[in-house]
C-alpha positions in Angstrom: -0.3 0.1 0.1 0.9 3.5 -0.9 1.9 5.8 2.1 0.5 9.2 2.4 1.7 12.0 3.5 -0.7 15.4 4.9 1.6 18.2 6.0 0.4 22.5 5.9 1.5 24.2 3.7 4.4 26.6 5.0 6.6 29.1 3.6 9.3 26.2 3.6 7.0 23.8 1.6 5.2 26.2 -1.0 7.2 25.3 -3.5 6.4 21.3 -2.9 2.9 22.5 -3.1 3.5 24.5 -6.8 4.8 22.0 -8.0 2.1 19.6 -7.4 -0.5 22.0 -9.0 1.4 22.4 -12.1 1.9 17.9 -12.8 -1.9 17.7 -11.4 -3.4 20.8 -12.7 -4.1 22.5 -16.6 -4.6 25.7 -14.5 -1.3 28.0 -13.6 -1.3 29.9 -10.3 1.1 32.6 -10.0 2.8 34.0 -6.7 0.3 36.3 -5.6 -1.8 32.8 -5.6 0.1 31.0 -3.0 0.6 34.3 -0.8 -2.5 34.8 -0.5 -3.7 31.6 0.5 -0.1 31.0 2.6 -1.8 34.1 4.3 -5.2 33.2 5.0 -5.4 30.3 6.5 -7.0 28.5 3.5 -4.6 25.3 3.5 -5.0 25.1 7.4 -8.9 24.7 7.3 -8.1 22.1 3.8 -6.0 19.9 5.0 -8.4 20.1 8.4 -10.6 18.4 5.4 -8.6 15.8 3.9 -7.5 14.6 7.9 -11.1 14.3 8.7 -11.3 12.5 5.8 -9.0 9.8 6.2 -10.2 9.4 9.3 -13.8 8.7 8.4 -12.0 6.9 5.9 -10.0 4.5 8.4 -13.2 4.2 10.5 -15.5 2.6 7.9 -12.0 0.3 7.1 -12.1 -1.3 10.9 -8.3 0.1 10.5 -7.3 0.3 14.6 -4.4 2.7 14.1 -2.8 5.4 12.2 0.2 6.9 12.1 2.6 9.5 10.9 6.3 11.1 10.1 6.5 14.9 10.8 9.4 16.7 11.0 10.4 17.8 14.9 10.4 21.6 13.8 7.3 21.8 12.7 5.7 23.2 15.7 2.5 23.9 13.3 1.5 20.6 12.3 2.4 18.5 15.2 -0.7 21.3 17.5 -2.6 20.3 14.1 -2.1 15.8 14.8 -3.0 16.8 18.5 -5.8 18.1 18.2 -6.8 15.2 15.7 -5.5 13.0 18.7 -2.3 12.2 17.6 0.4 11.2 20.3 4.1 11.5 19.5 5.2 7.8 20.2 8.5 7.5 18.7 11.6 9.9 17.7 13.2 9.2 14.3 16.5 10.3 14.5 18.0 11.6 10.5 14.9 10.3 8.8 15.3 12.8 6.7 18.3 13.0 4.0 17.5 16.8 2.4 15.9 19.0 4.9 17.4 20.7 8.6 16.6 18.9 10.8 16.6 16.0 9.9 14.6 14.4 12.9 11.3 13.3 13.0 8.2 12.6 15.2 6.3 9.4 14.7 3.4 10.3 15.7 -0.4 7.9 16.0 -3.4 7.8 17.0 -5.8 4.6 17.8 -8.9 5.4 15.9 -12.2 4.4 17.2 -14.3 1.9 15.2 -17.8 2.0 13.6 -19.5 -0.7 14.8 -23.1 -1.6 12.4 -25.6 -1.8 14.7 -27.7 -4.9 15.4 
């Protein structure tokens, strides 16, 4: 199964979003679009909706636990995941090869299961 990684859009990773948009969508956005979106908080709302959707899918598919990796200095993402009930369960040194700091936290969450009513 492929890995899915969700992260908030920040100044540090907005270029990744630009590359994804260019590869996936026929519409090209100028730099002002990304600057305005960053300052408005719209990406945080999108991240919240995506995470809610993923957690709902996990519950429906009886996935009992979910985990993810977050760069240790990404306080915004850590706060978002903690708001959703994730806990830091481990820290991996030198997880990333091309960014500083290279360390990540592993955050995990036990998923409440949807049990059909009898």
